[in-house]
PDB file of N, CA, C, O and CB in Angstrom:
ATOM      1  N   UNK A   1       0.844  -1.173   0.000  1.00  0.00           N
ATOM      2  CA  UNK A   1       0.000   0.000   0.000  1.00  0.00           C
ATOM      3  C   UNK A   1       0.894   1.243   0.000  1.00  0.00           C
ATOM      4  O   UNK A   1       1.868   1.304   0.751  1.00  0.00           O
ATOM      5  CB  UNK A   1      -0.963  -0.006   1.222  1.00  0.00           C
ATOM      6  N   UNK A   2       0.568   2.235  -0.840  1.00  0.00           N
ATOM      7  CA  UNK A   2       1.405   3.434  -0.888  1.00  0.00           C
ATOM      8  C   UNK A   2       1.374   4.198   0.427  1.00  0.00           C
ATOM      9  O   UNK A   2       0.361   4.220   1.127  1.00  0.00           O
ATOM     10  CB  UNK A   2       0.956   4.342  -2.021  1.00  0.00           C
ATOM     11  N   UNK A   3       2.474   4.808   0.743  1.00  0.00           N
ATOM     12  CA  UNK A   3       2.570   5.605   1.958  1.00  0.00           C
ATOM     13  C   UNK A   3       1.948   6.979   1.716  1.00  0.00           C
ATOM     14  O   UNK A   3       2.109   7.542   0.634  1.00  0.00           O
ATOM     15  CB  UNK A   3       4.047   5.742   2.413  1.00  0.00           C
ATOM     16  N   UNK A   4       1.240   7.527   2.706  1.00  0.00           N
ATOM     17  CA  UNK A   4       0.660   8.862   2.530  1.00  0.00           C
ATOM     18  C   UNK A   4       1.755   9.914   2.418  1.00  0.00           C
ATOM     19  O   UNK A   4       2.846   9.764   2.968  1.00  0.00           O
ATOM     20  CB  UNK A   4      -0.282   9.202   3.698  1.00  0.00           C
ATOM     21  N   UNK A   5       1.442  10.966   1.702  1.00  0.00           N
ATOM     22  CA  UNK A   5       2.375  12.076   1.538  1.00  0.00           C
ATOM     23  C   UNK A   5       1.984  13.172   2.515  1.00  0.00           C
ATOM     24  O   UNK A   5       0.824  13.582   2.564  1.00  0.00           O
ATOM     25  CB  UNK A   5       2.379  12.607   0.067  1.00  0.00           C
ATOM     26  N   UNK A   6       2.940  13.644   3.285  1.00  0.00           N
ATOM     27  CA  UNK A   6       2.684  14.716   4.241  1.00  0.00           C
ATOM     28  C   UNK A   6       2.706  16.047   3.503  1.00  0.00           C
ATOM     29  O   UNK A   6       3.748  16.469   3.001  1.00  0.00           O
ATOM     30  CB  UNK A   6       3.729  14.703   5.396  1.00  0.00           C
ATOM     31  N   UNK A   7       1.551  16.708   3.439  1.00  0.00           N
ATOM     32  CA  UNK A   7       1.449  17.976   2.735  1.00  0.00           C
ATOM     33  C   UNK A   7       1.397  19.161   3.687  1.00  0.00           C
ATOM     34  O   UNK A   7       1.024  20.263   3.288  1.00  0.00           O
ATOM     35  CB  UNK A   7       0.228  17.979   1.853  1.00  0.00           C
ATOM     36  N   UNK A   8       1.766  18.942   4.932  1.00  0.00           N
ATOM     37  CA  UNK A   8       1.799  20.042   5.892  1.00  0.00           C
ATOM     38  C   UNK A   8       3.107  20.802   5.715  1.00  0.00           C
ATOM     39  O   UNK A   8       4.183  20.288   6.021  1.00  0.00           O
ATOM     40  CB  UNK A   8       1.650  19.521   7.357  1.00  0.00           C
ATOM     41  N   UNK A   9       3.004  22.019   5.224  1.00  0.00           N
ATOM     42  CA  UNK A   9       4.184  22.846   5.065  1.00  0.00           C
ATOM     43  C   UNK A   9       3.800  24.303   5.281  1.00  0.00           C
ATOM     44  O   UNK A   9       2.632  24.682   5.194  1.00  0.00           O
ATOM     45  CB  UNK A   9       4.824  22.641   3.671  1.00  0.00           C
ATOM     46  N   UNK A  10       4.793  25.085   5.557  1.00  0.00           N
ATOM     47  CA  UNK A  10       4.586  26.509   5.790  1.00  0.00           C
ATOM     48  C   UNK A  10       4.756  27.237   4.459  1.00  0.00           C
ATOM     49  O   UNK A  10       5.876  27.342   3.959  1.00  0.00           O
ATOM     50  CB  UNK A  10       5.582  27.063   6.872  1.00  0.00           C
ATOM     51  N   UNK A  11       3.662  27.744   3.871  1.00  0.00           N
ATOM     52  CA  UNK A  11       3.779  28.383   2.557  1.00  0.00           C
ATOM     53  C   UNK A  11       4.630  29.645   2.572  1.00  0.00           C
ATOM     54  O   UNK A  11       5.049  30.114   1.513  1.00  0.00           O
ATOM     55  CB  UNK A  11       2.414  28.715   2.033  1.00  0.00           C
ATOM     56  N   UNK A  12       4.893  30.204   3.747  1.00  0.00           N
ATOM     57  CA  UNK A  12       5.694  31.428   3.791  1.00  0.00           C
ATOM     58  C   UNK A  12       7.158  31.175   3.442  1.00  0.00           C
ATOM     59  O   UNK A  12       7.888  32.125   3.162  1.00  0.00           O
ATOM     60  CB  UNK A  12       5.601  32.059   5.168  1.00  0.00           C
ATOM     61  N   UNK A  13       7.605  29.917   3.451  1.00  0.00           N
ATOM     62  CA  UNK A  13       8.995  29.627   3.101  1.00  0.00           C
ATOM     63  C   UNK A  13       9.180  29.464   1.596  1.00  0.00           C
ATOM     64  O   UNK A  13      10.308  29.291   1.133  1.00  0.00           O
ATOM     65  CB  UNK A  13       9.463  28.370   3.817  1.00  0.00           C
ATOM     66  N   UNK A  14       8.096  29.514   0.825  1.00  0.00           N
ATOM     67  CA  UNK A  14       8.167  29.382  -0.623  1.00  0.00           C
ATOM     68  C   UNK A  14       7.951  30.737  -1.278  1.00  0.00           C
ATOM     69  O   UNK A  14       7.218  31.581  -0.762  1.00  0.00           O
ATOM     70  CB  UNK A  14       7.129  28.365  -1.130  1.00  0.00           C
ATOM     71  N   UNK A  15       8.589  30.934  -2.406  1.00  0.00           N
ATOM     72  CA  UNK A  15       8.344  32.155  -3.169  1.00  0.00           C
ATOM     73  C   UNK A  15       7.063  31.976  -3.977  1.00  0.00           C
ATOM     74  O   UNK A  15       6.573  30.858  -4.140  1.00  0.00           O
ATOM     75  CB  UNK A  15       9.551  32.491  -4.103  1.00  0.00           C
ATOM     76  N   UNK A  16       6.532  33.069  -4.474  1.00  0.00           N
ATOM     77  CA  UNK A  16       5.326  32.984  -5.300  1.00  0.00           C
ATOM     78  C   UNK A  16       5.579  32.167  -6.559  1.00  0.00           C
ATOM     79  O   UNK A  16       4.686  31.461  -7.029  1.00  0.00           O
ATOM     80  CB  UNK A  16       4.835  34.384  -5.674  1.00  0.00           C
ATOM     81  N   UNK A  17       6.777  32.254  -7.107  1.00  0.00           N
ATOM     82  CA  UNK A  17       7.105  31.479  -8.307  1.00  0.00           C
ATOM     83  C   UNK A  17       7.101  29.981  -7.996  1.00  0.00           C
ATOM     84  O   UNK A  17       6.628  29.179  -8.801  1.00  0.00           O
ATOM     85  CB  UNK A  17       8.480  31.906  -8.868  1.00  0.00           C
ATOM     86  N   UNK A  18       7.628  29.608  -6.832  1.00  0.00           N
ATOM     87  CA  UNK A  18       7.634  28.196  -6.448  1.00  0.00           C
ATOM     88  C   UNK A  18       6.214  27.687  -6.207  1.00  0.00           C
ATOM     89  O   UNK A  18       5.871  26.576  -6.612  1.00  0.00           O
ATOM     90  CB  UNK A  18       8.489  27.988  -5.190  1.00  0.00           C
ATOM     91  N   UNK A  19       5.393  28.499  -5.550  1.00  0.00           N
ATOM     92  CA  UNK A  19       4.010  28.095  -5.315  1.00  0.00           C
ATOM     93  C   UNK A  19       3.244  27.989  -6.626  1.00  0.00           C
ATOM     94  O   UNK A  19       2.424  27.085  -6.791  1.00  0.00           O
ATOM     95  CB  UNK A  19       3.315  29.084  -4.378  1.00  0.00           C
ATOM     96  N   UNK A  20       3.501  28.902  -7.560  1.00  0.00           N
ATOM     97  CA  UNK A  20       2.846  28.837  -8.863  1.00  0.00           C
ATOM     98  C   UNK A  20       3.266  27.574  -9.612  1.00  0.00           C
ATOM     99  O   UNK A  20       2.430  26.910 -10.224  1.00  0.00           O
ATOM    100  CB  UNK A  20       3.178  30.087  -9.697  1.00  0.00           C
ATOM    101  N   UNK A  21       4.550  27.240  -9.567  1.00  0.00           N
ATOM    102  CA  UNK A  21       5.029  26.020 -10.217  1.00  0.00           C
ATOM    103  C   UNK A  21       4.401  24.781  -9.584  1.00  0.00           C
ATOM    104  O   UNK A  21       4.047  23.833 -10.286  1.00  0.00           O
ATOM    105  CB  UNK A  21       6.560  25.937 -10.136  1.00  0.00           C
ATOM    106  N   UNK A  22       4.265  24.788  -8.271  1.00  0.00           N
ATOM    107  CA  UNK A  22       3.623  23.666  -7.582  1.00  0.00           C
ATOM    108  C   UNK A  22       2.163  23.533  -8.005  1.00  0.00           C
ATOM    109  O   UNK A  22       1.679  22.431  -8.262  1.00  0.00           O
ATOM    110  CB  UNK A  22       3.719  23.843  -6.057  1.00  0.00           C
ATOM    111  N   UNK A  23       1.474  24.658  -8.073  1.00  0.00           N
ATOM    112  CA  UNK A  23       0.080  24.646  -8.505  1.00  0.00           C
ATOM    113  C   UNK A  23      -0.048  24.143  -9.938  1.00  0.00           C
ATOM    114  O   UNK A  23      -0.946  23.357 -10.242  1.00  0.00           O
ATOM    115  CB  UNK A  23      -0.526  26.043  -8.383  1.00  0.00           C
ATOM    116  N   UNK A  24       0.837  24.586 -10.813  1.00  0.00           N
ATOM    117  CA  UNK A  24       0.806  24.138 -12.207  1.00  0.00           C
ATOM    118  C   UNK A  24       1.059  22.634 -12.305  1.00  0.00           C
ATOM    119  O   UNK A  24       0.508  21.974 -13.186  1.00  0.00           O
ATOM    120  CB  UNK A  24       1.847  24.905 -13.039  1.00  0.00           C
ATOM    121  N   UNK A  25       1.878  22.090 -11.421  1.00  0.00           N
ATOM    122  CA  UNK A  25       2.159  20.651 -11.432  1.00  0.00           C
ATOM    123  C   UNK A  25       0.991  19.848 -10.876  1.00  0.00           C
ATOM    124  O   UNK A  25       0.730  18.737 -11.336  1.00  0.00           O
ATOM    125  CB  UNK A  25       3.421  20.352 -10.628  1.00  0.00           C
ATOM    126  N   UNK A  26       0.288  20.398  -9.893  1.00  0.00           N
ATOM    127  CA  UNK A  26      -0.793  19.663  -9.234  1.00  0.00           C
ATOM    128  C   UNK A  26      -2.082  19.685 -10.050  1.00  0.00           C
ATOM    129  O   UNK A  26      -2.827  18.705 -10.037  1.00  0.00           O
ATOM    130  CB  UNK A  26      -1.052  20.244  -7.853  1.00  0.00           C
ATOM    131  N   UNK A  27      -2.364  20.775 -10.757  1.00  0.00           N
ATOM    132  CA  UNK A  27      -3.636  20.903 -11.470  1.00  0.00           C
ATOM    133  C   UNK A  27      -3.909  19.754 -12.445  1.00  0.00           C
ATOM    134  O   UNK A  27      -5.019  19.223 -12.425  1.00  0.00           O
ATOM    135  CB  UNK A  27      -3.662  22.207 -12.220  1.00  0.00           C
ATOM    136  N   UNK A  28      -2.961  19.337 -13.299  1.00  0.00           N
ATOM    137  CA  UNK A  28      -3.260  18.204 -14.188  1.00  0.00           C
ATOM    138  C   UNK A  28      -3.526  16.908 -13.422  1.00  0.00           C
ATOM    139  O   UNK A  28      -4.353  16.096 -13.836  1.00  0.00           O
ATOM    140  CB  UNK A  28      -2.107  17.989 -15.157  1.00  0.00           C
ATOM    141  N   UNK A  29      -2.825  16.721 -12.308  1.00  0.00           N
ATOM    142  CA  UNK A  29      -3.048  15.513 -11.509  1.00  0.00           C
ATOM    143  C   UNK A  29      -4.448  15.501 -10.915  1.00  0.00           C
ATOM    144  O   UNK A  29      -5.103  14.459 -10.887  1.00  0.00           O
ATOM    145  CB  UNK A  29      -2.005  15.408 -10.392  1.00  0.00           C
ATOM    146  N   UNK A  30      -4.911  16.648 -10.441  1.00  0.00           N
ATOM    147  CA  UNK A  30      -6.266  16.747  -9.901  1.00  0.00           C
ATOM    148  C   UNK A  30      -7.279  16.496 -11.015  1.00  0.00           C
ATOM    149  O   UNK A  30      -8.287  15.824 -10.794  1.00  0.00           O
ATOM    150  CB  UNK A  30      -6.502  18.138  -9.247  1.00  0.00           C
ATOM    151  N   UNK A  31      -7.025  17.026 -12.202  1.00  0.00           N
ATOM    152  CA  UNK A  31      -7.913  16.783 -13.338  1.00  0.00           C
ATOM    153  C   UNK A  31      -7.993  15.302 -13.683  1.00  0.00           C
ATOM    154  O   UNK A  31      -9.076  14.785 -13.957  1.00  0.00           O
ATOM    155  CB  UNK A  31      -7.442  17.571 -14.551  1.00  0.00           C
ATOM    156  N   UNK A  32      -6.855  14.620 -13.671  1.00  0.00           N
ATOM    157  CA  UNK A  32      -6.848  13.181 -13.949  1.00  0.00           C
ATOM    158  C   UNK A  32      -7.607  12.418 -12.876  1.00  0.00           C
ATOM    159  O   UNK A  32      -8.327  11.467 -13.179  1.00  0.00           O
ATOM    160  CB  UNK A  32      -5.411  12.656 -14.049  1.00  0.00           C
ATOM    161  N   UNK A  33      -7.452  12.828 -11.629  1.00  0.00           N
ATOM    162  CA  UNK A  33      -8.169  12.182 -10.532  1.00  0.00           C
ATOM    163  C   UNK A  33      -9.674  12.380 -10.678  1.00  0.00           C
ATOM    164  O   UNK A  33     -10.444  11.443 -10.469  1.00  0.00           O
ATOM    165  CB  UNK A  33      -7.690  12.731  -9.181  1.00  0.00           C
ATOM    166  N   UNK A  34     -10.100  13.590 -11.035  1.00  0.00           N
ATOM    167  CA  UNK A  34     -11.527  13.849 -11.242  1.00  0.00           C
ATOM    168  C   UNK A  34     -12.066  13.006 -12.390  1.00  0.00           C
ATOM    169  O   UNK A  34     -13.144  12.422 -12.277  1.00  0.00           O
ATOM    170  CB  UNK A  34     -11.771  15.342 -11.521  1.00  0.00           C
ATOM    171  N   UNK A  35     -11.321  12.937 -13.501  1.00  0.00           N
ATOM    172  CA  UNK A  35     -11.761  12.140 -14.645  1.00  0.00           C
ATOM    173  C   UNK A  35     -11.907  10.670 -14.268  1.00  0.00           C
ATOM    174  O   UNK A  35     -12.887  10.025 -14.640  1.00  0.00           O
ATOM    175  CB  UNK A  35     -10.775  12.288 -15.807  1.00  0.00           C
ATOM    176  N   UNK A  36     -10.938  10.143 -13.534  1.00  0.00           N
ATOM    177  CA  UNK A  36     -10.995   8.740 -13.124  1.00  0.00           C
ATOM    178  C   UNK A  36     -12.166   8.495 -12.182  1.00  0.00           C
ATOM    179  O   UNK A  36     -12.819   7.454 -12.263  1.00  0.00           O
ATOM    180  CB  UNK A  36      -9.684   8.324 -12.450  1.00  0.00           C
ATOM    181  N   UNK A  37     -12.435   9.442 -11.292  1.00  0.00           N
ATOM    182  CA  UNK A  37     -13.546   9.308 -10.353  1.00  0.00           C
ATOM    183  C   UNK A  37     -14.878   9.266 -11.095  1.00  0.00           C
ATOM    184  O   UNK A  37     -15.706   8.393 -10.835  1.00  0.00           O
ATOM    185  CB  UNK A  37     -13.537  10.464  -9.341  1.00  0.00           C
ATOM    186  N   UNK A  38     -15.091  10.209 -12.021  1.00  0.00           N
ATOM    187  CA  UNK A  38     -16.355  10.239 -12.742  1.00  0.00           C
ATOM    188  C   UNK A  38     -16.492   9.057 -13.695  1.00  0.00           C
ATOM    189  O   UNK A  38     -17.604   8.581 -13.927  1.00  0.00           O
ATOM    190  CB  UNK A  38     -16.486  11.540 -13.511  1.00  0.00           C
ATOM    191  N   UNK A  39     -15.384   8.576 -14.247  1.00  0.00           N
ATOM    192  CA  UNK A  39     -15.429   7.377 -15.085  1.00  0.00           C
ATOM    193  C   UNK A  39     -15.816   6.165 -14.233  1.00  0.00           C
ATOM    194  O   UNK A  39     -16.587   5.318 -14.684  1.00  0.00           O
ATOM    195  CB  UNK A  39     -14.058   7.140 -15.782  1.00  0.00           C
ATOM    196  N   UNK A  40     -15.295   6.076 -13.017  1.00  0.00           N
ATOM    197  CA  UNK A  40     -15.652   4.970 -12.124  1.00  0.00           C
ATOM    198  C   UNK A  40     -17.128   5.039 -11.744  1.00  0.00           C
ATOM    199  O   UNK A  40     -17.798   4.009 -11.673  1.00  0.00           O
ATOM    200  CB  UNK A  40     -14.776   4.994 -10.855  1.00  0.00           C
ATOM    201  N   UNK A  41     -17.638   6.245 -11.502  1.00  0.00           N
ATOM    202  CA  UNK A  41     -19.068   6.379 -11.207  1.00  0.00           C
ATOM    203  C   UNK A  41     -19.916   5.928 -12.384  1.00  0.00           C
ATOM    204  O   UNK A  41     -20.928   5.251 -12.205  1.00  0.00           O
ATOM    205  CB  UNK A  41     -19.408   7.824 -10.846  1.00  0.00           C
ATOM    206  N   UNK A  42     -19.501   6.304 -13.587  1.00  0.00           N
ATOM    207  CA  UNK A  42     -20.237   5.899 -14.785  1.00  0.00           C
ATOM    208  C   UNK A  42     -20.210   4.385 -14.948  1.00  0.00           C
ATOM    209  O   UNK A  42     -21.234   3.776 -15.257  1.00  0.00           O
ATOM    210  CB  UNK A  42     -19.650   6.577 -16.034  1.00  0.00           C
ATOM    211  N   UNK A  43     -19.050   3.774 -14.742  1.00  0.00           N
ATOM    212  CA  UNK A  43     -18.940   2.322 -14.871  1.00  0.00           C
ATOM    213  C   UNK A  43     -19.779   1.618 -13.808  1.00  0.00           C
ATOM    214  O   UNK A  43     -20.360   0.567 -14.077  1.00  0.00           O
ATOM    215  CB  UNK A  43     -17.470   1.883 -14.764  1.00  0.00           C
ATOM    216  N   UNK A  44     -19.850   2.184 -12.604  1.00  0.00           N
ATOM    217  CA  UNK A  44     -20.641   1.579 -11.539  1.00  0.00           C
ATOM    218  C   UNK A  44     -22.116   1.578 -11.912  1.00  0.00           C
ATOM    219  O   UNK A  44     -22.820   0.602 -11.654  1.00  0.00           O
ATOM    220  CB  UNK A  44     -20.425   2.323 -10.213  1.00  0.00           C
ATOM    221  N   UNK A  45     -22.590   2.666 -12.518  1.00  0.00           N
ATOM    222  CA  UNK A  45     -24.000   2.731 -12.912  1.00  0.00           C
ATOM    223  C   UNK A  45     -24.304   1.742 -14.036  1.00  0.00           C
ATOM    224  O   UNK A  45     -25.414   1.214 -14.108  1.00  0.00           O
ATOM    225  CB  UNK A  45     -24.368   4.155 -13.354  1.00  0.00           C
ATOM    226  N   UNK A  46     -23.329   1.485 -14.914  1.00  0.00           N
ATOM    227  CA  UNK A  46     -23.547   0.578 -16.033  1.00  0.00           C
ATOM    228  C   UNK A  46     -23.457  -0.882 -15.604  1.00  0.00           C
ATOM    229  O   UNK A  46     -24.140  -1.733 -16.174  1.00  0.00           O
ATOM    230  CB  UNK A  46     -22.540   0.855 -17.132  1.00  0.00           C
ATOM    231  N   UNK A  47     -22.635  -1.180 -14.619  1.00  0.00           N
ATOM    232  CA  UNK A  47     -22.409  -2.562 -14.190  1.00  0.00           C
ATOM    233  C   UNK A  47     -22.775  -2.691 -12.715  1.00  0.00           C
ATOM    234  O   UNK A  47     -21.909  -2.649 -11.841  1.00  0.00           O
ATOM    235  CB  UNK A  47     -20.928  -2.991 -14.431  1.00  0.00           C
ATOM    236  N   UNK A  48     -24.060  -2.848 -12.456  1.00  0.00           N
ATOM    237  CA  UNK A  48     -24.503  -2.957 -11.073  1.00  0.00           C
ATOM    238  C   UNK A  48     -24.203  -4.350 -10.531  1.00  0.00           C
ATOM    239  O   UNK A  48     -24.032  -5.306 -11.288  1.00  0.00           O
ATOM    240  CB  UNK A  48     -26.005  -2.648 -10.960  1.00  0.00           C
ATOM    241  N   UNK A  49     -24.144  -4.441  -9.241  1.00  0.00           N
ATOM    242  CA  UNK A  49     -23.871  -5.717  -8.601  1.00  0.00           C
ATOM    243  C   UNK A  49     -25.092  -6.619  -8.694  1.00  0.00           C
ATOM    244  O   UNK A  49     -26.220  -6.143  -8.562  1.00  0.00           O
ATOM    245  CB  UNK A  49     -23.462  -5.513  -7.135  1.00  0.00           C
ATOM    246  N   UNK A  50     -24.890  -7.913  -8.918  1.00  0.00           N
ATOM    247  CA  UNK A  50     -26.031  -8.822  -8.994  1.00  0.00           C
ATOM    248  C   UNK A  50     -26.742  -8.926  -7.650  1.00  0.00           C
ATOM    249  O   UNK A  50     -26.107  -8.921  -6.595  1.00  0.00           O
ATOM    250  CB  UNK A  50     -25.579 -10.209  -9.456  1.00  0.00           C
ATOM    251  N   UNK A  51     -28.062  -9.019  -7.703  1.00  0.00           N
ATOM    252  CA  UNK A  51     -28.857  -9.174  -6.501  1.00  0.00           C
ATOM    253  C   UNK A  51     -29.263  -7.873  -5.853  1.00  0.00           C
ATOM    254  O   UNK A  51     -30.061  -7.880  -4.915  1.00  0.00           O
ATOM    255  CB  UNK A  51     -28.119  -9.981  -5.529  1.00  0.00           C
ATOM    256  N   UNK A  52     -28.737  -6.749  -6.324  1.00  0.00           N
ATOM    257  CA  UNK A  52     -29.112  -5.453  -5.758  1.00  0.00           C
ATOM    258  C   UNK A  52     -30.068  -4.774  -6.730  1.00  0.00           C
ATOM    259  O   UNK A  52     -29.664  -4.396  -7.829  1.00  0.00           O
ATOM    260  CB  UNK A  52     -27.850  -4.556  -5.485  1.00  0.00           C
ATOM    261  N   UNK A  53     -31.336  -4.613  -6.339  1.00  0.00           N
ATOM    262  CA  UNK A  53     -32.289  -3.987  -7.261  1.00  0.00           C
ATOM    263  C   UNK A  53     -31.942  -2.524  -7.500  1.00  0.00           C
ATOM    264  O   UNK A  53     -31.538  -1.811  -6.581  1.00  0.00           O
ATOM    265  CB  UNK A  53     -33.718  -4.102  -6.717  1.00  0.00           C
ATOM    266  N   UNK A  54     -32.102  -2.094  -8.731  1.00  0.00           N
ATOM    267  CA  UNK A  54     -31.826  -0.713  -9.107  1.00  0.00           C
ATOM    268  C   UNK A  54     -33.134  -0.027  -9.484  1.00  0.00           C
ATOM    269  O   UNK A  54     -34.000  -0.661 -10.088  1.00  0.00           O
ATOM    270  CB  UNK A  54     -30.809  -0.646 -10.278  1.00  0.00           C
ATOM    271  N   UNK A  55     -33.301   1.252  -9.144  1.00  0.00           N
ATOM    272  CA  UNK A  55     -34.524   1.950  -9.537  1.00  0.00           C
ATOM    273  C   UNK A  55     -34.588   2.080 -11.060  1.00  0.00           C
ATOM    274  O   UNK A  55     -33.571   2.345 -11.701  1.00  0.00           O
ATOM    275  CB  UNK A  55     -34.594   3.347  -8.869  1.00  0.00           C
ATOM    276  N   UNK A  56     -35.771   1.897 -11.639  1.00  0.00           N
ATOM    277  CA  UNK A  56     -35.880   1.972 -13.101  1.00  0.00           C
ATOM    278  C   UNK A  56     -35.797   3.414 -13.587  1.00  0.00           C
ATOM    279  O   UNK A  56     -36.515   4.283 -13.092  1.00  0.00           O
ATOM    280  CB  UNK A  56     -37.196   1.337 -13.573  1.00  0.00           C
ATOM    281  N   UNK A  57     -34.924   3.666 -14.550  1.00  0.00           N
ATOM    282  CA  UNK A  57     -34.803   4.962 -15.228  1.00  0.00           C
ATOM    283  C   UNK A  57     -34.810   6.127 -14.246  1.00  0.00           C
ATOM    284  O   UNK A  57     -35.616   7.048 -14.375  1.00  0.00           O
ATOM    285  CB  UNK A  57     -35.931   5.134 -16.231  1.00  0.00           C
ATOM    286  N   UNK A  58     -33.937   6.088 -13.294  1.00  0.00           N
ATOM    287  CA  UNK A  58     -33.846   7.150 -12.295  1.00  0.00           C
ATOM    288  C   UNK A  58     -33.288   8.409 -12.961  1.00  0.00           C
ATOM    289  O   UNK A  58     -32.152   8.393 -13.433  1.00  0.00           O
ATOM    290  CB  UNK A  58     -32.950   6.712 -11.088  1.00  0.00           C
ATOM    291  N   UNK A  59     -34.069   9.514 -13.012  1.00  0.00           N
ATOM    292  CA  UNK A  59     -33.568  10.716 -13.692  1.00  0.00           C
ATOM    293  C   UNK A  59     -32.435  11.354 -12.889  1.00  0.00           C
ATOM    294  O   UNK A  59     -32.404  11.231 -11.665  1.00  0.00           O
ATOM    295  CB  UNK A  59     -34.712  11.738 -13.904  1.00  0.00           C
ATOM    296  N   UNK A  60     -31.507  12.030 -13.560  1.00  0.00           N
ATOM    297  CA  UNK A  60     -30.445  12.730 -12.833  1.00  0.00           C
ATOM    298  C   UNK A  60     -31.023  13.775 -11.890  1.00  0.00           C
ATOM    299  O   UNK A  60     -32.094  14.326 -12.142  1.00  0.00           O
ATOM    300  CB  UNK A  60     -29.470  13.391 -13.812  1.00  0.00           C
ATOM    301  N   UNK A  61     -30.313  14.042 -10.812  1.00  0.00           N
ATOM    302  CA  UNK A  61     -30.844  14.928  -9.773  1.00  0.00           C
ATOM    303  C   UNK A  61     -31.025  16.362 -10.249  1.00  0.00           C
ATOM    304  O   UNK A  61     -31.802  17.107  -9.651  1.00  0.00           O
ATOM    305  CB  UNK A  61     -29.936  14.911  -8.576  1.00  0.00           C
ATOM    306  N   UNK A  62     -30.336  16.767 -11.297  1.00  0.00           N
ATOM    307  CA  UNK A  62     -30.422  18.158 -11.715  1.00  0.00           C
ATOM    308  C   UNK A  62     -31.455  18.391 -12.821  1.00  0.00           C
ATOM    309  O   UNK A  62     -31.591  19.517 -13.301  1.00  0.00           O
ATOM    310  CB  UNK A  62     -29.073  18.625 -12.181  1.00  0.00           C
ATOM    311  N   UNK A  63     -32.177  17.359 -13.230  1.00  0.00           N
ATOM    312  CA  UNK A  63     -33.222  17.545 -14.240  1.00  0.00           C
ATOM    313  C   UNK A  63     -34.426  18.238 -13.615  1.00  0.00           C
ATOM    314  O   UNK A  63     -34.764  17.973 -12.461  1.00  0.00           O
ATOM    315  CB  UNK A  63     -33.640  16.186 -14.860  1.00  0.00           C
ATOM    316  N   UNK A  64     -35.077  19.126 -14.369  1.00  0.00           N
ATOM    317  CA  UNK A  64     -36.304  19.733 -13.839  1.00  0.00           C
ATOM    318  C   UNK A  64     -37.396  18.678 -13.698  1.00  0.00           C
ATOM    319  O   UNK A  64     -37.421  17.686 -14.426  1.00  0.00           O
ATOM    320  CB  UNK A  64     -36.787  20.885 -14.755  1.00  0.00           C
ATOM    321  N   UNK A  65     -38.276  18.905 -12.771  1.00  0.00           N
ATOM    322  CA  UNK A  65     -39.364  17.953 -12.563  1.00  0.00           C
ATOM    323  C   UNK A  65     -40.292  17.950 -13.773  1.00  0.00           C
ATOM    324  O   UNK A  65     -40.629  19.016 -14.289  1.00  0.00           O
ATOM    325  CB  UNK A  65     -40.153  18.293 -11.277  1.00  0.00           C
ATOM    326  N   UNK A  66     -40.711  16.772 -14.235  1.00  0.00           N
ATOM    327  CA  UNK A  66     -41.648  16.731 -15.372  1.00  0.00           C
ATOM    328  C   UNK A  66     -43.042  17.169 -14.928  1.00  0.00           C
ATOM    329  O   UNK A  66     -43.495  16.837 -13.833  1.00  0.00           O
ATOM    330  CB  UNK A  66     -41.706  15.306 -15.985  1.00  0.00           C
ATOM    331  N   UNK A  67     -43.695  17.900 -15.779  1.00  0.00           N
ATOM    332  CA  UNK A  67     -45.055  18.355 -15.487  1.00  0.00           C
ATOM    333  C   UNK A  67     -46.035  17.703 -16.414  1.00  0.00           C
ATOM    334  O   UNK A  67     -47.235  17.960 -16.325  1.00  0.00           O
ATOM    335  CB  UNK A  67     -45.163  19.869 -15.596  1.00  0.00           C
TER     336      UNK A  67
END
C-alpha cells in the first residue's frame, strides 16, 4: 500500500514562483483524478452488482421535474 504524503508545510517559506510552479504541477493531476472518479461512477451505474435492485430509469438529480 502506498505511503501517505505529508502535505503540511509553511507556505511562507516558498516564493510565489515556487508556489505557482507547484500549482501548475498539481492541477493536471487533480484533473486526472476527477476524470478517473467520474469514469468509475459511470462504470458503476452501467455494471450494477447482482442481486441489488436498481430503480428503473432514475432521472439525474439536476433535471427539472416533469409536469
